SEMARZA-756111 format. One record per residue (C-alpha): residue in one letter; chain; x, y, z. Coordinates in pm, 1 decimal. Example, Ala and Ser with C-alpha at 12.3 -4.5 7.8 and 13.67 -1.06 7.14 Angstrom:
BEGIN
@drendren=A&kolpa=A&X=1230.0&Y=-450.0&Z=780.0
@drendren=S&kolpa=A&X=1367.0&Y=-106.0&Z=714.0
END
This chain:
BEGIN
@drendren=M&kolpa=A&X=0.0&Y=0.0&Z=0.1
@drendren=A&kolpa=A&X=284.3&Y=240.7&Z=82.7
@drendren=Q&kolpa=A&X=436.5&Y=195.1&Z=-261.5
@drendren=D&kolpa=A&X=98.8&Y=253.4&Z=-429.4
@drendren=S&kolpa=A&X=41.7&Y=571.7&Z=-228.8
@drendren=L&kolpa=A&X=376.0&Y=709.4&Z=-339.5
@drendren=R&kolpa=A&X=328.4&Y=625.2&Z=-706.0
@drendren=P&kolpa=A&X=150.7&Y=948.8&Z=-812.9
@drendren=E&kolpa=A&X=435.3&Y=1155.9&Z=-668.8
@drendren=T&kolpa=A&X=696.1&Y=925.3&Z=-820.1
@drendren=D&kolpa=A&X=529.2&Y=945.2&Z=-1160.6
@drendren=A&kolpa=A&X=513.3&Y=1323.6&Z=-1134.2
@drendren=L&kolpa=A&X=880.9&Y=1349.1&Z=-1045.8
@drendren=A&kolpa=A&X=966.5&Y=1144.4&Z=-1352.9
@drendren=K&kolpa=A&X=791.8&Y=1406.2&Z=-1571.2
@drendren=I&kolpa=A&X=996.8&Y=1700.4&Z=-1442.9
@drendren=D&kolpa=A&X=1224.5&Y=1835.7&Z=-1714.3
@drendren=T&kolpa=A&X=1523.6&Y=2004.3&Z=-1553.3
@drendren=T&kolpa=A&X=1682.1&Y=2089.2&Z=-1888.7
@drendren=V&kolpa=A&X=1445.9&Y=2380.7&Z=-1965.6
@drendren=P&kolpa=A&X=1329.4&Y=2658.2&Z=-1732.0
@drendren=H&kolpa=A&X=976.4&Y=2651.3&Z=-1596.1
@drendren=S&kolpa=A&X=773.2&Y=2955.1&Z=-1490.0
@drendren=A&kolpa=A&X=648.0&Y=2807.8&Z=-1160.4
@drendren=R&kolpa=A&X=1000.6&Y=2718.1&Z=-1054.5
@drendren=I&kolpa=A&X=1142.1&Y=3054.6&Z=-1164.9
@drendren=W&kolpa=A&X=866.4&Y=3234.3&Z=-973.5
@drendren=N&kolpa=A&X=956.2&Y=3022.9&Z=-670.5
@drendren=Y&kolpa=A&X=1321.8&Y=3122.1&Z=-716.5
@drendren=W&kolpa=A&X=1233.9&Y=3493.7&Z=-731.4
@drendren=L&kolpa=A&X=1030.3&Y=3456.2&Z=-411.8
@drendren=G&kolpa=A&X=1326.0&Y=3297.9&Z=-233.3
@drendren=G&kolpa=A&X=1201.0&Y=2938.7&Z=-243.3
@drendren=K&kolpa=A&X=1409.5&Y=2625.1&Z=-283.5
@drendren=D&kolpa=A&X=1196.8&Y=2426.0&Z=-529.0
@drendren=N&kolpa=A&X=1390.9&Y=2512.5&Z=-842.5
@drendren=Y&kolpa=A&X=1690.0&Y=2400.7&Z=-1047.8
@drendren=P&kolpa=A&X=2005.1&Y=2556.3&Z=-1198.7
@drendren=V&kolpa=A&X=1830.2&Y=2602.8&Z=-1532.5
@drendren=D&kolpa=A&X=1563.9&Y=2807.7&Z=-1353.1
@drendren=H&kolpa=A&X=1829.7&Y=3015.2&Z=-1175.1
@drendren=E&kolpa=A&X=1992.8&Y=3091.4&Z=-1508.8
@drendren=A&kolpa=A&X=1666.0&Y=3197.3&Z=-1673.2
@drendren=G&kolpa=A&X=1552.2&Y=3387.2&Z=-1364.1
@drendren=D&kolpa=A&X=1882.0&Y=3574.5&Z=-1335.9
@drendren=A&kolpa=A&X=1877.1&Y=3657.5&Z=-1707.3
@drendren=F&kolpa=A&X=1522.1&Y=3793.8&Z=-1672.4
@drendren=R&kolpa=A&X=1619.8&Y=3994.0&Z=-1365.5
@drendren=G&kolpa=A&X=1925.0&Y=4129.0&Z=-1546.4
@drendren=V&kolpa=A&X=1697.2&Y=4294.3&Z=-1803.6
@drendren=F&kolpa=A&X=1415.3&Y=4375.3&Z=-1561.4
@drendren=P&kolpa=A&X=1549.1&Y=4406.1&Z=-1203.0
@drendren=G&kolpa=A&X=1198.5&Y=4483.4&Z=-1075.3
@drendren=I&kolpa=A&X=1070.3&Y=4130.8&Z=-1140.9
@drendren=T&kolpa=A&X=1142.2&Y=4022.0&Z=-782.5
@drendren=D&kolpa=A&X=936.9&Y=4311.4&Z=-649.6
@drendren=L&kolpa=A&X=659.2&Y=4222.9&Z=-895.8
@drendren=A&kolpa=A&X=655.1&Y=3865.0&Z=-768.4
@drendren=R&kolpa=A&X=622.9&Y=3987.6&Z=-410.4
@drendren=D&kolpa=A&X=364.7&Y=4252.2&Z=-501.7
@drendren=S&kolpa=A&X=151.5&Y=3990.0&Z=-677.8
@drendren=R&kolpa=A&X=168.2&Y=3768.9&Z=-369.5
@drendren=A&kolpa=A&X=73.2&Y=4059.7&Z=-144.7
@drendren=F&kolpa=A&X=-218.3&Y=4149.5&Z=-374.8
@drendren=L&kolpa=A&X=-344.4&Y=3791.0&Z=-348.6
@drendren=G&kolpa=A&X=-327.4&Y=3814.2&Z=29.1
@drendren=R&kolpa=A&X=-527.1&Y=4137.6&Z=47.3
@drendren=A&kolpa=A&X=-783.9&Y=4009.3&Z=-202.1
@drendren=V&kolpa=A&X=-838.6&Y=3679.4&Z=-20.1
@drendren=R&kolpa=A&X=-862.9&Y=3852.5&Z=317.8
@drendren=F&kolpa=A&X=-1131.2&Y=4080.8&Z=175.9
@drendren=L&kolpa=A&X=-1317.9&Y=3793.9&Z=11.7
@drendren=A&kolpa=A&X=-1314.4&Y=3570.9&Z=319.0
@drendren=G&kolpa=A&X=-1383.4&Y=3863.7&Z=550.8
@drendren=E&kolpa=A&X=-1599.6&Y=4148.1&Z=418.9
@drendren=A&kolpa=A&X=-1745.6&Y=3950.2&Z=128.1
@drendren=G&kolpa=A&X=-1810.7&Y=3636.4&Z=334.2
@drendren=V&kolpa=A&X=-1684.4&Y=3393.4&Z=68.3
@drendren=R&kolpa=A&X=-1629.0&Y=3039.1&Z=191.6
@drendren=Q&kolpa=A&X=-1516.1&Y=2869.4&Z=-132.8
@drendren=F&kolpa=A&X=-1205.5&Y=2948.8&Z=-339.3
@drendren=L&kolpa=A&X=-1086.3&Y=2817.0&Z=-675.3
@drendren=D&kolpa=A&X=-719.4&Y=2913.6&Z=-712.9
@drendren=I&kolpa=A&X=-598.8&Y=2849.0&Z=-1069.1
@drendren=G&kolpa=A&X=-227.0&Y=2859.8&Z=-1139.1
@drendren=T&kolpa=A&X=-131.0&Y=2767.0&Z=-786.5
@drendren=G&kolpa=A&X=242.8&Y=2753.3&Z=-835.7
@drendren=L&kolpa=A&X=476.5&Y=2613.3&Z=-575.1
@drendren=P&kolpa=A&X=395.7&Y=2653.3&Z=-205.9
@drendren=T&kolpa=A&X=531.6&Y=2961.8&Z=-33.2
@drendren=A&kolpa=A&X=432.7&Y=3169.2&Z=267.3
@drendren=D&kolpa=A&X=64.1&Y=3249.3&Z=309.1
@drendren=N&kolpa=A&X=-100.1&Y=3029.0&Z=49.4
@drendren=T&kolpa=A&X=-465.7&Y=3096.2&Z=-30.4
@drendren=H&kolpa=A&X=-601.3&Y=2833.6&Z=209.4
@drendren=Q&kolpa=A&X=-393.9&Y=2968.1&Z=497.0
@drendren=I&kolpa=A&X=-515.0&Y=3325.0&Z=443.6
@drendren=A&kolpa=A&X=-879.3&Y=3227.9&Z=391.9
@drendren=Q&kolpa=A&X=-897.1&Y=2981.0&Z=680.9
@drendren=R&kolpa=A&X=-729.3&Y=3228.4&Z=913.1
@drendren=V&kolpa=A&X=-1039.1&Y=3443.1&Z=859.8
@drendren=A&kolpa=A&X=-1292.9&Y=3162.1&Z=812.3
@drendren=P&kolpa=A&X=-1175.3&Y=2819.9&Z=935.1
@drendren=E&kolpa=A&X=-1462.4&Y=2650.1&Z=749.4
@drendren=A&kolpa=A&X=-1345.4&Y=2777.4&Z=408.0
@drendren=R&kolpa=A&X=-1290.2&Y=2528.2&Z=124.9
@drendren=I&kolpa=A&X=-1008.6&Y=2581.6&Z=-123.2
@drendren=V&kolpa=A&X=-926.3&Y=2401.2&Z=-447.7
@drendren=Y&kolpa=A&X=-586.5&Y=2461.8&Z=-606.0
@drendren=V&kolpa=A&X=-538.0&Y=2396.9&Z=-978.2
@drendren=D&kolpa=A&X=-205.8&Y=2352.5&Z=-1157.9
@drendren=N&kolpa=A&X=-57.0&Y=2114.5&Z=-1411.6
@drendren=D&kolpa=A&X=311.7&Y=2135.0&Z=-1324.8
@drendren=P&kolpa=A&X=456.5&Y=1800.2&Z=-1209.7
@drendren=L&kolpa=A&X=673.7&Y=1962.7&Z=-942.8
@drendren=V&kolpa=A&X=368.3&Y=2135.0&Z=-798.0
@drendren=L&kolpa=A&X=199.9&Y=1794.4&Z=-788.1
@drendren=T&kolpa=A&X=486.3&Y=1650.3&Z=-584.2
@drendren=H&kolpa=A&X=431.7&Y=1926.3&Z=-330.0
@drendren=A&kolpa=A&X=55.0&Y=1881.4&Z=-319.7
@drendren=R&kolpa=A&X=75.4&Y=1742.2&Z=31.5
@drendren=A&kolpa=A&X=212.5&Y=2074.9&Z=147.3
@drendren=L&kolpa=A&X=-102.8&Y=2233.9&Z=10.0
@drendren=L&kolpa=A&X=-341.3&Y=1964.5&Z=126.5
@drendren=T&kolpa=A&X=-356.4&Y=2093.8&Z=480.0
@drendren=S&kolpa=A&X=-666.2&Y=2241.6&Z=628.8
@drendren=T&kolpa=A&X=-839.9&Y=2340.4&Z=944.5
@drendren=P&kolpa=A&X=-1063.9&Y=2061.0&Z=1077.7
@drendren=E&kolpa=A&X=-1368.8&Y=2270.4&Z=984.8
@drendren=G&kolpa=A&X=-1264.6&Y=2338.2&Z=624.8
@drendren=M&kolpa=A&X=-1116.4&Y=2147.9&Z=330.8
@drendren=T&kolpa=A&X=-830.0&Y=2188.8&Z=84.2
@drendren=D&kolpa=A&X=-781.4&Y=1993.7&Z=-237.2
@drendren=Y&kolpa=A&X=-546.5&Y=1994.3&Z=-536.2
@drendren=V&kolpa=A&X=-652.8&Y=1941.7&Z=-897.3
@drendren=D&kolpa=A&X=-396.3&Y=1839.7&Z=-1158.6
@drendren=A&kolpa=A&X=-549.0&Y=2008.4&Z=-1463.9
@drendren=D&kolpa=A&X=-465.8&Y=2252.4&Z=-1743.3
@drendren=L&kolpa=A&X=-609.4&Y=2603.7&Z=-1755.3
@drendren=H&kolpa=A&X=-676.6&Y=2545.9&Z=-2125.7
@drendren=D&kolpa=A&X=-929.8&Y=2278.2&Z=-2027.2
@drendren=P&kolpa=A&X=-1184.9&Y=2462.5&Z=-1810.1
@drendren=A&kolpa=A&X=-1437.8&Y=2178.0&Z=-1829.3
@drendren=T&kolpa=A&X=-1198.0&Y=1944.7&Z=-1648.8
@drendren=V&kolpa=A&X=-1107.2&Y=2214.8&Z=-1398.5
@drendren=L&kolpa=A&X=-1473.6&Y=2265.7&Z=-1311.9
@drendren=R&kolpa=A&X=-1558.3&Y=1896.4&Z=-1301.5
@drendren=E&kolpa=A&X=-1271.2&Y=1816.3&Z=-1066.5
@drendren=A&kolpa=A&X=-1324.8&Y=2124.9&Z=-850.5
@drendren=A&kolpa=A&X=-1686.8&Y=2019.9&Z=-798.9
@drendren=R&kolpa=A&X=-1563.4&Y=1723.8&Z=-592.8
@drendren=T&kolpa=A&X=-1478.3&Y=1972.2&Z=-316.2
@drendren=L&kolpa=A&X=-1669.4&Y=2290.5&Z=-395.5
@drendren=D&kolpa=A&X=-2044.4&Y=2337.0&Z=-420.2
@drendren=L&kolpa=A&X=-2072.9&Y=2522.0&Z=-750.3
@drendren=T&kolpa=A&X=-2432.7&Y=2620.3&Z=-673.6
@drendren=R&kolpa=A&X=-2299.3&Y=2851.3&Z=-400.9
@drendren=P&kolpa=A&X=-2066.9&Y=3153.1&Z=-442.7
@drendren=V&kolpa=A&X=-1703.9&Y=3079.3&Z=-527.3
@drendren=A&kolpa=A&X=-1408.5&Y=3316.0&Z=-550.8
@drendren=L&kolpa=A&X=-1205.7&Y=3243.0&Z=-864.2
@drendren=T&kolpa=A&X=-846.6&Y=3365.9&Z=-828.4
@drendren=M&kolpa=A&X=-594.8&Y=3388.2&Z=-1113.6
@drendren=M&kolpa=A&X=-264.3&Y=3561.1&Z=-1040.3
@drendren=Q&kolpa=A&X=-4.4&Y=3612.3&Z=-1315.1
@drendren=V&kolpa=A&X=-131.6&Y=3312.3&Z=-1509.6
@drendren=S&kolpa=A&X=-352.5&Y=3431.2&Z=-1796.3
@drendren=G&kolpa=A&X=-47.6&Y=3502.9&Z=-2013.7
@drendren=H&kolpa=A&X=0.1&Y=3127.9&Z=-2052.8
@drendren=I&kolpa=A&X=-297.4&Y=3143.1&Z=-2291.7
@drendren=A&kolpa=A&X=-148.3&Y=3273.6&Z=-2616.3
@drendren=D&kolpa=A&X=-463.0&Y=3403.2&Z=-2785.3
@drendren=Y&kolpa=A&X=-650.3&Y=3685.3&Z=-2612.0
@drendren=D&kolpa=A&X=-993.6&Y=3584.4&Z=-2741.1
@drendren=R&kolpa=A&X=-935.5&Y=3231.2&Z=-2619.0
@drendren=A&kolpa=A&X=-822.7&Y=3362.2&Z=-2281.2
@drendren=R&kolpa=A&X=-1145.9&Y=3563.6&Z=-2258.4
@drendren=A&kolpa=A&X=-1345.8&Y=3254.9&Z=-2355.6
@drendren=I&kolpa=A&X=-1174.4&Y=3031.5&Z=-2098.2
@drendren=I&kolpa=A&X=-1222.1&Y=3276.7&Z=-1814.6
@drendren=G&kolpa=A&X=-1578.9&Y=3331.5&Z=-1932.5
@drendren=T&kolpa=A&X=-1646.3&Y=2957.5&Z=-1920.4
@drendren=L&kolpa=A&X=-1516.2&Y=2938.8&Z=-1565.4
@drendren=L&kolpa=A&X=-1722.1&Y=3236.2&Z=-1449.5
@drendren=D&kolpa=A&X=-2034.8&Y=3119.6&Z=-1632.8
@drendren=A&kolpa=A&X=-2025.0&Y=2799.9&Z=-1427.1
@drendren=L&kolpa=A&X=-2028.8&Y=2994.5&Z=-1100.5
@drendren=P&kolpa=A&X=-2350.2&Y=3134.8&Z=-949.6
@drendren=S&kolpa=A&X=-2446.3&Y=3494.7&Z=-889.4
@drendren=G&kolpa=A&X=-2258.2&Y=3634.6&Z=-591.9
@drendren=S&kolpa=A&X=-1930.8&Y=3469.4&Z=-695.4
@drendren=W&kolpa=A&X=-1611.6&Y=3673.5&Z=-724.1
@drendren=F&kolpa=A&X=-1315.8&Y=3709.0&Z=-960.0
@drendren=A&kolpa=A&X=-975.0&Y=3820.6&Z=-828.9
@drendren=F&kolpa=A&X=-714.6&Y=3865.1&Z=-1100.5
@drendren=N&kolpa=A&X=-382.3&Y=4025.3&Z=-1179.4
@drendren=D&kolpa=A&X=-134.2&Y=4011.9&Z=-1465.2
@drendren=S&kolpa=A&X=144.4&Y=4213.8&Z=-1626.1
@drendren=V&kolpa=A&X=100.3&Y=4480.5&Z=-1892.2
@drendren=D&kolpa=A&X=287.2&Y=4492.0&Z=-2222.3
@drendren=T&kolpa=A&X=360.3&Y=4864.7&Z=-2191.2
@drendren=H&kolpa=A&X=647.7&Y=4831.2&Z=-1942.7
@drendren=K&kolpa=A&X=952.7&Y=4821.9&Z=-2169.3
@drendren=A&kolpa=A&X=1196.9&Y=4635.1&Z=-1944.4
@drendren=N&kolpa=A&X=945.4&Y=4366.3&Z=-1852.3
@drendren=A&kolpa=A&X=839.3&Y=4329.2&Z=-2215.5
@drendren=E&kolpa=A&X=1199.7&Y=4286.5&Z=-2331.6
@drendren=A&kolpa=A&X=1280.7&Y=4041.6&Z=-2051.6
@drendren=T&kolpa=A&X=969.5&Y=3841.6&Z=-2139.1
@drendren=R&kolpa=A&X=1065.1&Y=3838.6&Z=-2507.9
@drendren=Q&kolpa=A&X=1406.5&Y=3695.5&Z=-2422.6
@drendren=Y&kolpa=A&X=1250.0&Y=3447.3&Z=-2180.6
@drendren=N&kolpa=A&X=1016.0&Y=3324.4&Z=-2452.9
@drendren=E&kolpa=A&X=1320.1&Y=3244.1&Z=-2666.6
@drendren=S&kolpa=A&X=1477.9&Y=3031.0&Z=-2390.7
@drendren=G&kolpa=A&X=1280.5&Y=2715.5&Z=-2466.4
@drendren=A&kolpa=A&X=1040.7&Y=2767.0&Z=-2176.2
@drendren=V&kolpa=A&X=666.3&Y=2770.2&Z=-2226.6
@drendren=P&kolpa=A&X=610.6&Y=3126.8&Z=-2351.9
@drendren=Y&kolpa=A&X=422.9&Y=3395.1&Z=-2163.6
@drendren=F&kolpa=A&X=224.5&Y=3671.4&Z=-2333.4
@drendren=L&kolpa=A&X=188.2&Y=4018.5&Z=-2184.6
@drendren=R&kolpa=A&X=-122.3&Y=4218.6&Z=-2269.8
@drendren=A&kolpa=A&X=-236.7&Y=4577.0&Z=-2308.4
@drendren=P&kolpa=A&X=-395.6&Y=4740.6&Z=-2001.5
@drendren=E&kolpa=A&X=-733.8&Y=4759.6&Z=-2173.9
@drendren=E&kolpa=A&X=-714.9&Y=4387.4&Z=-2253.0
@drendren=L&kolpa=A&X=-654.5&Y=4302.6&Z=-1886.7
@drendren=A&kolpa=A&X=-945.7&Y=4525.9&Z=-1789.1
@drendren=G&kolpa=A&X=-1155.5&Y=4339.4&Z=-2045.4
@drendren=F&kolpa=A&X=-1142.3&Y=4022.4&Z=-1837.6
@drendren=F&kolpa=A&X=-1377.0&Y=4196.3&Z=-1593.6
@drendren=D&kolpa=A&X=-1644.3&Y=4279.5&Z=-1852.3
@drendren=G&kolpa=A&X=-1992.5&Y=4196.3&Z=-1724.6
@drendren=L&kolpa=A&X=-1880.4&Y=4193.8&Z=-1360.9
@drendren=E&kolpa=A&X=-1928.9&Y=4449.5&Z=-1083.7
@drendren=L&kolpa=A&X=-1582.0&Y=4589.4&Z=-1017.9
@drendren=L&kolpa=A&X=-1495.1&Y=4661.7&Z=-660.4
@drendren=E&kolpa=A&X=-1334.2&Y=4999.2&Z=-592.5
@drendren=P&kolpa=A&X=-1072.0&Y=5114.1&Z=-679.0
@drendren=G&kolpa=A&X=-1114.4&Y=4914.8&Z=-1003.0
@drendren=V&kolpa=A&X=-838.3&Y=4765.7&Z=-1216.9
@drendren=V&kolpa=A&X=-527.5&Y=4937.3&Z=-1083.8
@drendren=P&kolpa=A&X=-153.6&Y=4885.5&Z=-1023.4
@drendren=L&kolpa=A&X=-116.7&Y=4607.7&Z=-766.4
@drendren=N&kolpa=A&X=9.2&Y=4817.6&Z=-478.2
@drendren=D&kolpa=A&X=-278.4&Y=5061.3&Z=-527.0
@drendren=W&kolpa=A&X=-545.5&Y=4799.0&Z=-469.7
@drendren=R&kolpa=A&X=-667.7&Y=4850.2&Z=-111.3
@drendren=P&kolpa=A&X=-316.0&Y=4891.1&Z=32.1
@drendren=D&kolpa=A&X=-239.1&Y=4822.5&Z=394.0
@drendren=P&kolpa=A&X=-279.0&Y=5164.9&Z=560.8
@drendren=A&kolpa=A&X=31.5&Y=5097.4&Z=768.4
@drendren=K&kolpa=A&X=239.1&Y=5040.2&Z=453.8
@drendren=G&kolpa=A&X=84.6&Y=5291.9&Z=216.3
@drendren=S&kolpa=A&X=54.1&Y=5243.5&Z=-157.5
@drendren=G&kolpa=A&X=420.0&Y=5178.7&Z=-223.7
@drendren=G&kolpa=A&X=360.0&Y=5253.0&Z=-591.8
@drendren=S&kolpa=A&X=667.6&Y=5348.0&Z=-795.8
@drendren=G&kolpa=A&X=477.0&Y=5538.9&Z=-1061.6
@drendren=E&kolpa=A&X=557.6&Y=5266.4&Z=-1313.6
@drendren=V&kolpa=A&X=265.6&Y=5049.2&Z=-1420.3
@drendren=I&kolpa=A&X=399.1&Y=4694.8&Z=-1440.9
@drendren=A&kolpa=A&X=91.4&Y=4488.6&Z=-1355.6
@drendren=L&kolpa=A&X=-276.2&Y=4552.0&Z=-1298.9
@drendren=G&kolpa=A&X=-520.4&Y=4377.8&Z=-1072.1
@drendren=G&kolpa=A&X=-875.6&Y=4394.8&Z=-953.4
@drendren=V&kolpa=A&X=-1158.0&Y=4214.9&Z=-775.3
@drendren=A&kolpa=A&X=-1512.0&Y=4194.4&Z=-907.8
@drendren=R&kolpa=A&X=-1844.3&Y=4034.9&Z=-817.8
@drendren=K&kolpa=A&X=-2061.8&Y=3834.5&Z=-1054.0
@drendren=P&kolpa=A&X=-2410.2&Y=3991.4&Z=-1051.8
END
């Protein structure tokens, strides 16, 4: 039985390609994690050499997630979360933030990276009152995401869909809109969408991303500010709208912290 229980993790480890960089591992490297390889260090350092602010962006995105989830679990009263593009575990994962506010909260993480799968047990922790689950699925296949998430979440009740720095993995903008639309269409009125991603107007980030896309890694596509705002069409945007990450409901003790440069935009909206 022990060997059988280890087989999924063993199979996942066998699928890890350490000869090409991977975005989840590079992101983990920028955040100071240890779940990465020399090829990821090389790509991450090259990216940072062109765009030194990428480390701050990684931290700002994480902080935005934290503020959004605290709002959703607190003021908005959400008790179910669908976190797509989980990435590798780091401090204050979605379930930890949500269950700190509402111990009964249920969280489903979705990713299709084999290294993330090997660390699923780190994510599969929960308060006794709540539940946490991991779905090995591809963002490009929203039907599977929804079907598997429904094992843990009640999709007839409000769900907060969170997508942080992940939509650029979908090359075509119209398809990205369609995929996110499919996910939101499956959720009932009163559900929420928390989202952030990088803009294509920041020259250093755009050039670093262009070079990264030539490295052999799965490419990432930056988008115009109005395209990112378009993902919220048909939803009720929460104030202050789609704004630079540090300007979205900043911690009063820390202030906005904005540099004046728009690198990424984020927002939170309710499905009417």
